N, C-alpha and C positions, 0 to 999 in steps of 0.2 A: 725252453723246456716244455715238454708236454706231459700231461698226465692221462692215463687211460684207466678208468675206474672199472674194475672187474664187476660184471653183472649189471653195469649201467646205473648203479645207485650210488649217490654220494655217501651213503652209510656203509658202503661195501668195505669189507675188512682188508682188501689188498688193492693197491694202486700201482700200476706200472709207471716207472720213471724213465723218461727218455731225455737225453741231452744231445743236441745237435745230431739227430737221427741215429743215435746210439742208444740201445736199450741198456740202461745202466743196471737196472734191477727192479725190485718191488719195494714198496713201503707198506708195511703191515700196520694197520690202525690198532692202537692200543689206548688204554684209558687216558694216559697223559701225553699222547702224541703218536709217534710212528717209530718202528724199527725198520731199518733199511737192510735188505737182503740183496747182495750184489749178484748179477748174472753175467757180468763182463769182468774179466780179470783186472782191467784198469781201475776198477772201483773196489777191489778186494780189501783195501785198508779201511773202507767205510762199512764193510760187511758186519752186521750185528750192532751198528751204532744206533743210538736212540736220538730222535729229534722231536722237538715240540711242534714244528710246522713244516709243511712240505717245502716252503721256500728255503729253509735251512738245508734241506737235502740238496736242493738245486745248487745252492752256493758251494757246498762241500764237493759235489760232483763236478762242478765247473773247475774248481781248483785242481781236482784230480786230472781232468783233461788237460789243463794248462801245464801240469807237471810232466805230462807225457809228450808235450810238443818238443820238437828239436830245438835246442838252444841256439840263440843267435851268436854268431861269431863277430868279434870286434874287427873292424877294418882299420888298417894302418896306412 
């Protein structure tokens, strides 16, 4: 995951969240953590969710990516 901080400051109110070269959305800094705003439809279930740490956003976004991967077929 990569973070791109708007304005180049660690105190910036918005941080771009990228997962595996996909721009998932932005994290808006709030008093008690972050609110995630999705920019890609694969992450729409997370849109508006609140997280205490950026790492929690990463974990949730990676689960969304895994949910969209084609399922494996059993071989007989």
